[in-house]
All heavy atoms as an XYZ file, in Angstrom:
944
protein
N       9.632     -1.442     21.646
C       9.842     -1.449     20.200
C       8.552     -0.982     19.530
O       7.470     -1.434     19.845
C      10.224     -2.851     19.749
C      10.510     -2.943     18.289
C      10.947     -4.353     17.921
C      11.119     -4.413     16.426
N      11.473     -5.734     15.977
N       8.704     -0.089     18.562
C       7.569      0.445     17.818
C       7.439     -0.323     16.512
O       8.409     -0.452     15.750
C       7.746      1.952     17.538
C       6.611      2.478     16.702
C       7.879      2.724     18.837
N       6.246     -0.824     16.235
C       6.006     -1.550     14.994
C       5.865     -0.555     13.842
O       5.288      0.524     14.016
C       4.737     -2.389     15.123
N       6.394     -0.914     12.691
C       6.243     -0.012     11.540
C       4.775      0.093     11.135
O       4.011     -0.849     11.283
C       7.077     -0.670     10.452
C       7.230     -2.093     10.858
C       7.101     -2.135     12.344
N       4.420      1.251     10.623
C       3.045      1.481     10.187
C       3.054      2.051      8.777
O       4.101      2.417      8.236
C       2.361      2.476     11.136
O       2.937      3.765     10.981
N       1.872      2.150      8.212
C       1.739      2.749      6.890
C       2.297      4.170      6.900
O       3.038      4.567      5.991
C       0.256      2.755      6.460
O      -0.225      1.413      6.458
C       0.085      3.349      5.073
N       1.967      4.924      7.926
C       2.428      6.320      8.017
C       3.949      6.385      8.074
O       4.569      7.222      7.399
C       1.787      7.019      9.230
C       0.275      7.134      9.017
C       2.412      8.389      9.468
C      -0.497      7.582     10.240
N       4.557      5.485      8.838
C       6.021      5.457      8.952
C       6.658      5.175      7.591
O       7.567      5.896      7.152
C       6.468      4.371      9.949
O       5.807      4.550     11.187
C       7.964      4.383     10.160
N       6.175      4.131      6.934
C       6.726      3.789      5.624
C       6.475      4.906      4.613
O       7.360      5.244      3.823
C       6.137      2.472      5.115
C       6.855      1.247      5.614
C       6.280      0.437      6.571
C       8.104      0.903      5.119
C       6.930     -0.703      7.027
C       8.771     -0.230      5.567
C       8.177     -1.038      6.530
N       5.278      5.481      4.625
C       4.972      6.576      3.694
C       5.958      7.725      3.861
O       6.448      8.291      2.879
C       3.547      7.089      3.894
C       2.483      6.132      3.385
O       2.835      5.124      2.740
O       1.293      6.404      3.632
N       6.250      8.068      5.112
C       7.175      9.174      5.387
C       8.583      8.859      4.875
O       9.240      9.715      4.271
C       7.204      9.472      6.883
N       9.024      7.633      5.099
C      10.365      7.238      4.656
C      10.452      7.216      3.132
O      11.414      7.737      2.541
C      10.752      5.862      5.250
C      12.033      5.327      4.625
C      10.898      5.959      6.762
N       9.444      6.638      2.473
C       9.451      6.566      1.010
C       9.394      7.967      0.401
O      10.111      8.266     -0.552
C       8.294      5.675      0.512
C       8.534      4.221      0.966
C       8.142      5.757     -1.001
C       7.326      3.318      0.844
N       8.590      8.833      0.990
C       8.513     10.214      0.518
C       9.857     10.927      0.685
O      10.311     11.632     -0.223
C       7.421     10.966      1.280
O       7.369     12.311      0.882
N      10.498     10.736      1.823
C      11.800     11.361      2.072
C      12.843     10.853      1.074
O      13.671     11.636      0.587
C      12.258     11.090      3.504
N      12.789      9.568      0.762
C      13.720      9.007     -0.227
C      13.519      9.684     -1.583
O      14.487     10.016     -2.267
C      13.511      7.501     -0.364
S      14.035      6.551      1.074
N      12.272      9.882     -1.960
C      11.979     10.549     -3.226
C      12.507     11.967     -3.242
O      13.117     12.400     -4.224
N      12.284     12.683     -2.158
C      12.760     14.064     -2.084
C      14.281     14.141     -2.119
O      14.846     15.131     -2.571
C      12.203     14.746     -0.835
C      10.725     15.007     -0.963
C      10.133     15.604      0.285
C       8.643     15.790      0.051
N       7.896     16.040      1.261
N      14.924     13.080     -1.638
C      16.386     13.025     -1.658
C      16.950     12.372     -2.906
O      18.140     12.057     -2.961
N      16.086     12.131     -3.892
C      16.482     11.492     -5.161
C      17.102     10.111     -4.952
O      18.020      9.709     -5.664
C      17.436     12.393     -5.950
O      16.801     13.600     -6.278
N      16.577      9.398     -3.971
C      17.056      8.039     -3.670
C      15.984      7.028     -4.050
O      15.420      6.332     -3.214
C      17.402      7.928     -2.176
C      18.555      8.785     -1.732
C      19.893      8.304     -2.269
O      20.018      7.114     -2.625
O      20.824      9.131     -2.318
N      15.701      6.928     -5.360
C      14.611      6.065     -5.812
C      14.845      4.603     -5.457
O      13.898      3.888     -5.123
C      14.369      6.237     -7.312
C      15.431      5.659     -8.185
C      16.547      6.285     -8.647
C      15.472      4.324     -8.688
N      17.284      5.422     -9.408
C      16.650      4.205     -9.446
C      14.631      3.215     -8.558
C      17.010      3.020    -10.082
C      14.994      2.033     -9.192
C      16.173      1.950     -9.942
N      16.092      4.151     -5.520
C      16.373      2.744     -5.203
C      16.063      2.425     -3.743
O      15.552      1.347     -3.443
C      17.823      2.407     -5.534
C      18.102      2.404     -7.025
C      19.565      2.283     -7.352
O      20.360      3.081     -6.811
O      19.900      1.406     -8.154
N      16.351      3.355     -2.867
C      16.053      3.161     -1.444
C      14.540      3.168     -1.236
O      14.006      2.377     -0.455
C      16.760      4.235     -0.580
C      16.442      4.042      0.892
C      18.267      4.209     -0.808
N      13.843      4.038     -1.959
C      12.383      4.071     -1.882
C      11.796      2.732     -2.306
O      10.898      2.198     -1.632
C      11.824      5.201     -2.759
N      12.314      2.162     -3.387
C      11.845      0.855     -3.860
C      12.127     -0.216     -2.807
O      11.289     -1.086     -2.539
C      12.503      0.495     -5.216
C      12.230     -0.948     -5.601
C      12.006      1.440     -6.303
N      13.287     -0.137     -2.189
C      13.636     -1.082     -1.119
C      12.603     -1.018      0.015
O      12.143     -2.054      0.502
C      15.039     -0.795     -0.570
C      15.321     -1.483      0.722
N      15.613     -2.834      0.793
C      15.313     -1.025      1.994
C      15.781     -3.158      2.077
N      15.613     -2.080      2.814
N      12.244      0.190      0.428
C      11.279      0.321      1.522
C       9.881     -0.123      1.115
O       9.114     -0.609      1.944
C      11.282      1.741      2.091
C      12.375      1.947      3.096
C      13.527      2.638      2.750
C      12.276      1.422      4.377
C      14.552      2.804      3.664
C      13.299      1.577      5.300
C      14.440      2.271      4.944
N       9.544      0.000     -0.157
C       8.258     -0.539     -0.633
C       8.243     -2.052     -0.483
O       7.241     -2.633     -0.049
C       8.012     -0.144     -2.090
S       7.631      1.599     -2.301
N       9.357     -2.689     -0.824
C       9.471     -4.146     -0.660
C       9.426     -4.530      0.815
O       8.752     -5.495      1.192
C      10.772     -4.661     -1.276
O      10.777     -4.454     -2.656
N      10.130     -3.773      1.635
C      10.132     -4.042      3.076
C       8.733     -3.884      3.664
O       8.319     -4.655      4.537
C      11.116     -3.108      3.784
N       8.007     -2.915      3.163
C       6.635     -2.683      3.620
C       5.762     -3.893      3.315
O       5.002     -4.362      4.158
C       6.083     -1.426      2.946
C       4.754     -0.987      3.421
S       4.337      0.586      2.604
C       2.871      1.024      3.523
N       5.899     -4.406      2.097
C       5.117     -5.572      1.688
C       5.500     -6.801      2.517
O       4.637     -7.549      2.978
C       5.323     -5.842      0.197
C       4.385     -6.865     -0.362
C       4.470     -6.979     -1.876
O       5.022     -6.077     -2.533
O       3.973     -7.981     -2.388
N       6.798     -6.996      2.731
C       7.267     -8.133      3.522
C       6.806     -8.044      4.972
O       6.571     -9.066      5.613
C       8.792     -8.234      3.460
C       9.293     -8.653      2.104
C      10.807     -8.548      1.979
O      11.502     -8.143      2.912
N      11.326     -8.898      0.813
N       6.667     -6.815      5.476
C       6.218     -6.600      6.854
C       4.701     -6.707      6.990
O       4.172     -6.541      8.071
C       6.664     -5.220      7.349
O       8.053     -5.111      7.319
N       4.032     -6.928      5.852
C       2.564     -7.031      5.828
C       1.881     -5.744      6.296
O       0.799     -5.774      6.857
C       2.081     -8.210      6.673
C       2.717     -9.542      6.353
C       1.994    -10.238      5.244
C       2.456    -11.668      5.084
N       3.381    -11.896      4.041
N       2.545     -4.605      6.035
C       1.959     -3.302      6.339
C       1.169     -2.862      5.108
O       1.674     -2.940      3.976
C       3.048     -2.270      6.704
C       2.449     -0.889      6.896
C       3.795     -2.712      7.952
N      -0.049     -2.423      5.321
C      -0.942     -2.039      4.225
C      -0.441     -0.769      3.526
O      -0.199      0.244      4.170
C      -2.345     -1.792      4.777
C      -3.379     -1.484      3.729
C      -3.668     -2.674      2.822
O      -3.758     -3.797      3.280
N      -3.793     -2.422      1.545
N      -0.306     -0.840      2.203
C       0.062      0.348      1.435
C      -1.213      1.066      1.007
O      -2.301      0.503      1.061
C       0.897     -0.046      0.218
O       0.226     -1.007     -0.552
N      -1.054      2.312      0.586
C      -2.210      3.110      0.168
C      -1.798      4.025     -0.985
O      -0.682      3.925     -1.499
C      -2.778      3.902      1.361
C      -1.770      4.844      1.979
O      -0.808      5.266      1.347
N      -1.973      5.183      3.231
N      -2.695      4.892     -1.379
C      -2.415      5.807     -2.490
C      -1.184      6.655     -2.200
O      -0.342      6.865     -3.081
C      -3.641      6.702     -2.770
O      -4.766      5.871     -3.057
C      -3.395      7.628     -3.947
N      -1.051      7.125     -0.971
C       0.100      7.968     -0.605
C       1.398      7.191     -0.760
O       2.394      7.716     -1.276
C      -0.062      8.521      0.823
C      -1.265      9.452      0.886
C       1.209      9.226      1.287
C      -1.696      9.834      2.285
N       1.393      5.928     -0.343
C       2.588      5.077     -0.484
C       3.027      5.023     -1.937
O       4.202      5.274     -2.264
C       2.281      3.641     -0.012
O       1.694      3.650      1.278
C       3.531      2.784     -0.030
N       2.078      4.686     -2.798
C       2.407      4.536     -4.211
C       2.724      5.868     -4.876
O       3.616      5.936     -5.732
C       1.278      3.800     -4.947
C       1.311      2.317     -4.714
C       0.497      1.735     -3.759
C       2.167      1.506     -5.433
C       0.525      0.365     -3.542
C       2.209      0.131     -5.228
C       1.385     -0.441     -4.275
N       2.037      6.929     -4.501
C       2.364      8.247     -5.060
C       3.801      8.617     -4.731
O       4.539      9.128     -5.577
C       1.412      9.316     -4.536
C       0.038      9.236     -5.155
O      -0.208      8.461     -6.062
N      -0.883     10.046     -4.649
N       4.207      8.353     -3.504
C       5.581      8.656     -3.086
C       6.586      7.807     -3.850
O       7.630      8.307     -4.289
C       5.738      8.419     -1.577
O       4.909      9.291     -0.854
N       6.271      6.534     -4.040
C       7.173      5.637     -4.763
C       7.277      6.035     -6.240
O       8.379      6.074     -6.806
C       6.695      4.197     -4.635
N       6.145      6.337     -6.856
C       6.154      6.742     -8.270
C       6.890      8.064     -8.439
O       7.670      8.238     -9.377
C       4.710      6.810     -8.817
C       4.116      5.391     -8.893
C       4.668      7.478    -10.189
C       2.627      5.349     -9.159
N       6.694      8.991     -7.510
C       7.413     10.275     -7.568
C       8.914     10.069     -7.413
O       9.707     10.735     -8.090
C       6.897     11.223     -6.481
O       5.584     11.622     -6.770
N       9.316      9.143     -6.541
C      10.744      8.843     -6.374
C      11.319      8.288     -7.677
O      12.412      8.681     -8.099
C      10.951      7.847     -5.231
N      10.567      7.405     -8.321
C      11.014      6.843     -9.605
C      11.083      7.925    -10.680
O      12.007      7.940    -11.501
C      10.077      5.722    -10.038
S      10.182      4.263     -8.980
N      10.121      8.824    -10.657
C      10.121      9.938    -11.620
C      11.379     10.775    -11.466
O      12.037     11.121    -12.445
C       8.868     10.790    -11.412
C       8.765     11.988    -12.330
C       9.213     13.281    -11.701
O       8.997     13.472    -10.505
O       9.802     14.100    -12.426
N      11.766     11.063    -10.232
C      12.968     11.873     -9.998
C      14.224     11.146    -10.469
O      15.208     11.770    -10.835
C      13.060     12.263     -8.536
C      12.036     13.328     -8.177
C      12.095     13.686     -6.700
C      11.093     14.745     -6.338
N       9.704     14.416     -6.623
N      14.178      9.811    -10.449
C      15.313      9.024    -10.921
C      15.216      8.632    -12.384
O      16.017      7.825    -12.860
N      14.229      9.186    -13.091
C      13.987      8.876    -14.510
C      13.756      7.382    -14.737
O      14.098      6.841    -15.788
C      15.150      9.359    -15.386
O      15.290     10.753    -15.279
N      13.183      6.728    -13.754
C      12.909      5.292    -13.829
C      11.452      5.072    -14.222
O      10.616      4.637    -13.438
C      13.225      4.628    -12.479
C      14.686      4.633    -12.130
C      15.524      3.795    -13.086
O      15.061      2.721    -13.512
O      16.648      4.227    -13.397
N      11.140      5.367    -15.479
C       9.766      5.321    -15.952
C       9.166      3.920    -15.895
O       7.995      3.767    -15.565
C       9.661      5.902    -17.361
C      10.318      5.071    -18.418
C      11.634      5.088    -18.765
C       9.689      4.103    -19.248
N      11.861      4.181    -19.771
C      10.683      3.560    -20.089
C       8.377      3.639    -19.367
C      10.412      2.575    -21.029
C       8.105      2.660    -20.312
C       9.112      2.138    -21.125
N       9.969      2.906    -16.201
C       9.438      1.542    -16.173
C       9.045      1.127    -14.754
O       7.998      0.513    -14.551
C      10.449      0.555    -16.756
C      10.619      0.714    -18.257
C      11.716     -0.152    -18.819
O      12.871     -0.013    -18.364
O      11.420     -0.963    -19.697
N       9.864      1.469    -13.799
C       9.554      1.135    -12.403
C       8.320      1.912    -11.950
O       7.474      1.371    -11.232
C      10.763      1.449    -11.505
C      10.656      0.849    -10.145
C      10.723     -0.659    -10.243
C      10.633     -1.302     -8.887
N      10.433     -2.748     -8.964
N       8.210      3.160    -12.371
C       7.024      3.956    -12.032
C       5.759      3.285    -12.564
O       4.750      3.181    -11.850
C       7.148      5.374    -12.590
N       5.822      2.788    -13.799
C       4.660      2.121    -14.381
C       4.388      0.778    -13.705
O       3.236      0.355    -13.604
C       4.832      1.952    -15.888
C       4.877      3.246    -16.700
C       4.949      2.941    -18.190
C       3.703      4.154    -16.392
N       5.425      0.131    -13.203
C       5.218     -1.108    -12.436
C       4.452     -0.816    -11.145
O       3.563     -1.578    -10.758
C       6.557     -1.772    -12.121
C       7.214     -2.408    -13.321
C       8.624     -2.905    -13.023
O       9.079     -2.920    -11.876
N       9.333     -3.306    -14.059
N       4.792      0.281    -10.492
C       4.047      0.668     -9.284
C       2.596      1.008     -9.631
O       1.679      0.652     -8.898
C       4.717      1.850     -8.568
C       5.883      1.465     -7.714
C       7.146      1.976     -7.966
C       5.723      0.599     -6.646
C       8.226      1.618     -7.169
C       6.799      0.236     -5.835
C       8.056      0.744     -6.106
N       2.395      1.675    -10.743
C       1.045      2.012    -11.192
C       0.239      0.730    -11.419
O      -0.919      0.626    -10.994
C       1.133      2.835    -12.475
C      -0.113      3.540    -12.942
C      -0.516      4.649    -11.989
C       0.113      4.123    -14.326
N       0.846     -0.236    -12.043
C       0.203     -1.528    -12.280
C      -0.113     -2.234    -10.954
O      -1.183     -2.830    -10.788
C       1.110     -2.397    -13.153
O       0.531     -3.641    -13.378
N       0.813     -2.145    -10.016
C       0.588     -2.758     -8.702
C      -0.601     -2.124     -7.994
O      -1.366     -2.816     -7.301
C       1.849     -2.642     -7.843
N      -0.765     -0.834     -8.182
C      -1.920     -0.151     -7.566
C      -3.230     -0.750     -8.062
O      -4.144     -0.985     -7.281
C      -1.891      1.347     -7.867
C      -0.832      2.106     -7.127
S      -0.857      3.866     -7.528
C      -2.218      4.426     -6.502
N      -3.299     -1.001     -9.363
C      -4.537     -1.558     -9.912
C      -4.738     -3.001     -9.438
O      -5.862     -3.400     -9.156
C      -4.589     -1.464    -11.451
O      -3.485     -2.154    -12.008
C      -4.550     -0.019    -11.903
N      -3.652     -3.758     -9.318
C      -3.760     -5.132     -8.812
C      -4.260     -5.165     -7.367
O      -5.016     -6.047     -6.983
C      -2.413     -5.853     -8.898
C      -2.077     -6.406    -10.242
C      -0.925     -7.420    -10.189
N       0.205     -7.008     -9.374
C       1.182     -6.197     -9.781
N       1.151     -5.671    -10.997
N       2.189     -5.898     -8.980
N      -3.803     -4.201     -6.574
C      -4.184     -4.140     -5.156
C      -5.447     -3.313     -4.926
O      -5.834     -3.082     -3.785
C      -3.041     -3.565     -4.313
C      -1.814     -4.412     -4.287
N      -1.798     -5.711     -3.866
C      -0.528     -4.132     -4.661
C      -0.573     -6.211     -3.951
N       0.208     -5.266     -4.439
N      -6.065     -2.872     -6.007
C      -7.295     -2.071     -5.968
C      -7.104     -0.838     -5.072
O      -7.871     -0.573     -4.151
C      -8.524     -2.907     -5.532
C      -9.799     -2.144     -5.811
C      -8.557     -4.257     -6.216
N      -6.032     -0.112     -5.357
C      -5.733      1.130     -4.647
C      -6.044      2.284     -5.591
O      -5.678      2.263     -6.766
C      -4.265      1.168     -4.171
C      -4.050      0.054     -3.128
C      -3.899      2.529     -3.608
C      -2.628     -0.107     -2.673
N      -6.720      3.279     -5.067
C      -7.183      4.419     -5.855
C      -6.038      5.162     -6.536
O      -5.065      5.556     -5.896
C      -7.942      5.389     -4.949
C      -8.466      6.662     -5.593
C      -9.607      6.328     -6.545
C      -8.923      7.635     -4.529
N      -6.173      5.327     -7.847
C      -5.248      6.183     -8.606
C      -5.847      7.579     -8.610
O      -7.049      7.735     -8.804
C      -5.156      5.698    -10.058
C      -4.562      4.322    -10.268
C      -5.523      3.458    -11.040
C      -3.280      4.445    -11.010
N      -5.035      8.573     -8.404
C      -5.533      9.946     -8.446
C      -4.668     10.788     -9.386
O      -3.760     10.273    -10.041
C      -5.622     10.553     -7.047
C      -4.277     10.657     -6.336
O      -3.217     10.509     -6.972
O      -4.283     10.899     -5.113
N      -4.979     12.059     -9.451
C      -4.243     12.949    -10.355
C      -2.763     12.984    -10.003
O      -1.913     13.008    -10.898
C      -4.839     14.360    -10.304
C      -4.086     15.317    -11.221
C      -4.735     16.657    -11.368
N      -5.017     17.267    -10.095
C      -5.851     18.293     -9.936
N      -6.475     18.807    -10.974
N      -6.062     18.810     -8.753
N      -2.438     12.963     -8.739
C      -1.026     12.986     -8.319
C      -0.315     11.741     -8.834
O       0.797     11.813     -9.367
C      -0.915     13.106     -6.790
C      -1.465     14.461     -6.334
C       0.527     12.911     -6.325
C      -1.680     14.575     -4.833
N      -0.961     10.592     -8.688
C      -0.398      9.322     -9.165
C      -0.075      9.398    -10.648
O       1.047      9.099    -11.081
C      -1.430      8.177     -8.980
O      -1.947      8.180     -7.662
C      -0.824      6.835     -9.302
N      -1.078      9.795    -11.415
C      -0.931      9.783    -12.873
C       0.001     10.886    -13.363
O       0.777     10.668    -14.299
C      -2.304      9.855    -13.526
C      -3.102      8.559    -13.290
C      -4.574      8.767    -13.548
C      -2.565      7.429    -14.128
N      -0.028     12.048    -12.730
C       0.910     13.104    -13.123
C       2.353     12.670    -12.873
O       3.238     12.941    -13.695
C       0.616     14.405    -12.382
C      -0.514     15.196    -13.005
O      -0.976     14.894    -14.090
N      -0.963     16.215    -12.298
N       2.601     12.004    -11.756
C       3.954     11.528    -11.456
C       4.394     10.487    -12.485
O       5.532     10.505    -12.960
C       4.024     10.963    -10.042
N       3.479      9.589    -12.854
C       3.808      8.563    -13.849
C       4.046      9.196    -15.227
O       4.980      8.808    -15.945
C       2.697      7.522    -13.907
N       3.216     10.154    -15.592
C       3.398     10.854    -16.869
C       4.735     11.598    -16.871
O       5.476     11.569    -17.858
C       2.221     11.816    -17.156
C       0.948     11.007    -17.437
C       2.533     12.751    -18.326
C      -0.335     11.822    -17.429
N       5.070     12.221    -15.766
C       6.349     12.938    -15.666
C       7.530     11.977    -15.758
O       8.566     12.316    -16.340
C       6.416     13.727    -14.356
O       5.489     14.786    -14.376
N       7.378     10.769    -15.194
C       8.442      9.765    -15.304
C       8.647      9.380    -16.770
O       9.786      9.249    -17.236
C       8.101      8.532    -14.468
N       7.548      9.221    -17.496
C       7.631      8.915    -18.935
C       8.251     10.081    -19.696
O       9.050      9.887    -20.614
C       6.243      8.599    -19.484
S       5.545      7.060    -18.840
N       7.885     11.282    -19.304
C       8.398     12.492    -19.962
C       9.916     12.579    -19.867
O      10.588     12.935    -20.833
C       7.758     13.724    -19.313
C       8.238     15.053    -19.868
C       9.421     15.644    -19.121
O       9.559     15.358    -17.916
O      10.199     16.374    -19.749
N      10.482     12.205    -18.724
C      11.929     12.302    -18.530
C      12.700     11.500    -19.570
O      13.823     11.847    -19.925
C      12.305     11.812    -17.129
C      11.770     12.649    -15.994
C      12.797     13.639    -15.548
C      12.498     14.220    -14.198
N      11.542     15.267    -14.131
N      12.107     10.408    -20.044
C      12.764      9.541    -21.022
C      12.158      9.632    -22.423
O      12.465      8.829    -23.291
C      12.716      8.088    -20.544
C      13.505      7.825    -19.299
C      14.979      7.962    -19.564
N      15.737      7.547    -18.393
C      16.998      7.245    -18.427
N      17.665      7.326    -19.554
N      17.615      6.896    -17.330
N      11.253     10.618    -22.606
C      10.658     10.809    -23.929
C       9.707      9.693    -24.338
O       9.509      9.455    -25.524
N       9.121      9.020    -23.384
C       8.192      7.912    -23.664
C       6.797      8.471    -23.886
O       5.878      8.308    -23.096
C       8.225      6.892    -22.516
C       9.583      6.282    -22.280
C      10.041      5.529    -23.506
C      11.426      4.935    -23.322
N      11.898      4.263    -24.516
N       6.632      9.137    -25.016
C       5.405      9.879    -25.298
C       4.188      8.974    -25.458
O       3.087      9.346    -25.052
C       5.593     10.779    -26.511
C       5.884     10.060    -27.789
C       7.114      9.707    -28.261
C       4.942      9.616    -28.756
N       7.002      9.060    -29.466
C       5.673      8.991    -29.800
C       3.555      9.675    -28.854
C       5.060      8.433    -30.912
C       2.942      9.125    -29.975
C       3.686      8.509    -30.976
N       4.363      7.788    -26.039
C       3.211      6.882    -26.196
C       2.640      6.485    -24.838
O       1.424      6.457    -24.651
C       3.599      5.638    -26.994
C       3.823      5.899    -28.463
C       4.176      4.626    -29.193
C       4.504      4.925    -30.644
N       4.908      3.706    -31.366
N       3.531      6.190    -23.913
C       3.087      5.822    -22.569
C       2.412      7.008    -21.876
O       1.397      6.847    -21.197
C       4.255      5.310    -21.727
C       4.829      4.027    -22.229
N       4.192      2.816    -22.105
C       5.990      3.776    -22.875
C       4.936      1.871    -22.642
N       6.029      2.430    -23.122
N       2.988      8.184    -22.057
C       2.403      9.393    -21.457
C       0.989      9.618    -21.978
O       0.065      9.897    -21.193
C       3.288     10.606    -21.734
N       0.805      9.469    -23.266
C      -0.524      9.666    -23.846
C      -1.500      8.576    -23.405
O      -2.686      8.840    -23.184
C      -0.436      9.743    -25.374
C       0.351     10.939    -25.927
C       0.380     10.902    -27.447
C      -0.199     12.264    -25.419
N      -1.009      7.356    -23.251
C      -1.864      6.276    -22.737
C      -2.329      6.583    -21.313
O      -3.471      6.281    -20.944
C      -1.134      4.935    -22.782
C      -0.960      4.389    -24.179
C      -0.058      3.164    -24.224
O       0.665      2.859    -23.280
N      -0.096      2.462    -25.349
N      -1.453      7.195    -20.533
C      -1.822      7.544    -19.163
C      -2.869      8.658    -19.137
O      -3.747      8.668    -18.272
C      -0.578      7.929    -18.351
C       0.368      6.756    -18.065
C       1.666      7.270    -17.466
C      -0.286      5.732    -17.162
N      -2.806      9.577    -20.089
C      -3.843     10.602    -20.178
C      -5.184      9.945    -20.514
O      -6.224     10.295    -19.948
C      -3.474     11.693    -21.209
C      -2.326     12.550    -20.664
C      -4.683     12.567    -21.531
C      -1.814     13.584    -21.621
N      -5.158      8.970    -21.409
C      -6.383      8.228    -21.737
C      -6.919      7.514    -20.504
O      -8.130      7.527    -20.242
C      -6.113      7.217    -22.877
O      -5.635      7.929    -24.016
C      -7.362      6.449    -23.243
N      -6.023      6.923    -19.728
C      -6.430      6.269    -18.475
C      -7.059      7.281    -17.524
O      -8.062      7.001    -16.878
C      -5.228      5.584    -17.811
C      -5.464      4.961    -16.444
C      -6.523      3.858    -16.513
C      -4.158      4.426    -15.871
N      -6.465      8.462    -17.447
C      -7.000      9.529    -16.599
C      -8.437      9.847    -16.969
O      -9.295      9.990    -16.102
C      -6.166     10.806    -16.762
C      -5.269     11.115    -15.636
S      -4.376     12.644    -16.007
C      -4.296     13.285    -14.375
N      -8.679      9.958    -18.265
C     -10.033     10.245    -18.731
C     -10.971      9.080    -18.403
O     -12.108      9.293    -17.981
C     -10.028     10.526    -20.234
C      -9.326     11.819    -20.596
C      -9.146     12.007    -22.091
O      -9.568     11.134    -22.876
O      -8.563     13.040    -22.472
N     -10.491      7.855    -18.562
C     -11.299      6.665    -18.310
C     -11.747      6.570    -16.851
O     -12.888      6.221    -16.566
C     -10.518      5.408    -18.721
C     -11.269      4.134    -18.474
C     -12.309      3.746    -19.314
C     -10.934      3.309    -17.403
C     -13.004      2.568    -19.091
C     -11.621      2.133    -17.171
C     -12.659      1.770    -18.014
O     -13.344      0.610    -17.784
N     -10.820      6.865    -15.931
C     -11.173      6.768    -14.504
C     -11.741      8.077    -13.963
O     -11.972      8.224    -12.772
C      -9.976      6.298    -13.639
C      -8.838      7.325    -13.651
C      -9.503      4.932    -14.079
C      -7.753      7.041    -12.649
N     -11.934      9.024    -14.850
C     -12.543     10.316    -14.507
C     -11.707     11.110    -13.499
O     -12.217     11.755    -12.608
C     -13.964     10.120    -13.974
C     -14.842      9.253    -14.861
C     -16.030      9.996    -15.364
C     -16.999      9.154    -16.149
N     -16.561      8.564    -17.348
N     -10.388     11.047    -13.681
C      -9.483     11.838    -12.864
C      -9.237     13.160    -13.584
O      -9.059     13.197    -14.803
C      -8.166     11.101    -12.664
O      -7.271     11.875    -11.900
N      -9.236     14.232    -12.835
C      -9.042     15.555    -13.436
C      -7.597     15.749    -13.866
O      -6.678     15.554    -13.085
C      -9.399     16.660    -12.438
C     -10.872     16.682    -12.104
O     -11.677     16.240    -12.939
O     -11.224     17.135    -11.004
N      -7.415     16.137    -15.115
C      -6.087     16.503    -15.593
C      -5.888     17.992    -15.319
O      -6.833     18.716    -15.042
C      -5.959     16.186    -17.080
O      -7.025     16.772    -17.784
N      -4.649     18.414    -15.378
C      -4.358     19.831    -15.176
C      -3.171     20.241    -16.044
O      -2.712     19.478    -16.896
C      -4.119     20.134    -13.686
C      -2.925     19.396    -13.110
O      -2.130     18.795    -13.821
N      -2.798     19.423    -11.801
N      -2.688     21.420    -15.829
C      -1.579     21.955    -16.615
C      -0.336     21.067    -16.515
O       0.360     20.866    -17.500
C      -1.265     23.369    -16.130
C      -0.399     24.143    -17.052
C      -0.189     25.561    -16.604
N      -0.903     25.860    -15.361
C      -1.095     27.058    -14.885
N      -0.627     28.092    -15.516
N      -1.740     27.259    -13.758
N      -0.076     20.522    -15.329
C       1.080     19.635    -15.139
C       0.948     18.413    -16.046
O       1.910     17.998    -16.690
C       1.207     19.214    -13.662
C       1.530     20.434    -12.793
C       2.250     18.124    -13.485
C       1.393     20.197    -11.301
N      -0.248     17.860    -16.096
C      -0.515     16.682    -16.924
C      -0.131     16.943    -18.371
O       0.641     16.179    -18.976
C      -2.020     16.321    -16.879
O      -2.463     16.256    -15.527
C      -2.292     15.020    -17.590
N      -0.677     18.006    -18.923
C      -0.479     18.275    -20.344
C       0.922     18.788    -20.652
O       1.478     18.452    -21.700
C      -1.567     19.220    -20.859
C      -2.921     18.567    -20.831
C      -3.889     18.984    -19.940
C      -3.203     17.497    -21.667
C      -5.130     18.364    -19.898
C      -4.443     16.870    -21.631
C      -5.408     17.297    -20.744
N       1.502     19.563    -19.761
C       2.881     20.024    -19.987
C       3.847     18.844    -20.050
O       4.733     18.803    -20.902
C       3.314     21.015    -18.908
C       2.732     22.393    -19.114
O       2.245     22.732    -20.186
N       2.767     23.202    -18.069
N       3.678     17.888    -19.129
C       4.554     16.711    -19.122
C       4.345     15.876    -20.380
O       5.312     15.400    -20.994
C       4.307     15.872    -17.870
N       3.091     15.702    -20.791
C       2.808     14.915    -21.996
C       3.379     15.594    -23.242
O       3.972     14.941    -24.107
C       1.312     14.692    -22.139
N       3.204     16.906    -23.345
C       3.740     17.656    -24.492
C       5.254     17.571    -24.519
O       5.864     17.351    -25.574
C       3.250     19.128    -24.460
C       1.758     19.186    -24.757
C       4.050     19.998    -25.431
C       1.106     20.522    -24.450
N       5.871     17.682    -23.354
C       7.325     17.581    -23.268
C       7.794     16.191    -23.691
O       8.807     16.050    -24.378
C       7.787     17.913    -21.855
O       9.183     17.813    -21.756
N       7.055     15.159    -23.277
C       7.410     13.782    -23.666
C       7.354     13.637    -25.188
O       8.230     13.013    -25.795
C       6.465     12.778    -23.009
N       6.324     14.226    -25.790
C       6.198     14.178    -27.253
C       7.376     14.888    -27.916
O       7.908     14.417    -28.933
C       4.886     14.813    -27.695
S       3.423     13.844    -27.234
N       7.794     15.991    -27.348
C       8.934     16.729    -27.897
C      10.247     15.985    -27.789
O      11.123     16.109    -28.637
N      10.393     15.167    -26.731
C      11.632     14.418    -26.531
C      11.645     13.111    -27.309
O      12.708     12.566    -27.560
C      11.831     14.115    -25.049
C      12.132     15.348    -24.237
C      12.272     15.003    -22.774
C      12.561     16.262    -21.967
N      12.669     16.000    -20.546
N      10.444     12.600    -27.623
C      10.343     11.299    -28.310
C      10.491     11.487    -29.746
O      10.924     10.898    -30.599
C-alpha cells in the first residue's frame, strides 16, 4: 500500500480543477488535512484555481485565509487565481483588496492581475 503524499494530493486537486470539479477538489483538501499530509503553496494554488473555475469566490478566499493561518507562502499565482474568482462574480472590492495585499507582500502583479480586477469592476 502506498501512503498518500503532498505530491499525490496536489496532482489530484489540480486535476479536479482542470476538470471543473471544484467540490471534489475541496473534498480532497479536507482528506489531505485529515490524513495529516502537509499542504503547500501548490496545494492551495490548485484548490483556489478549482474554486475560480467554479465561480466559488468565497471558498477561494477561505483557502487564501487558510494559507495565511498555516503560514504558507502566497505568490502571484495564488493571488491571480483569487482575483479571478472574485472577477467571475463581479466582487470588485475583494479583487481590489487582493491587489493591495499583493503590493503589501511584495508580490509582482501582471497583466492577468489587472485584467481580472478591471473585469470585476465592470461586472460589479
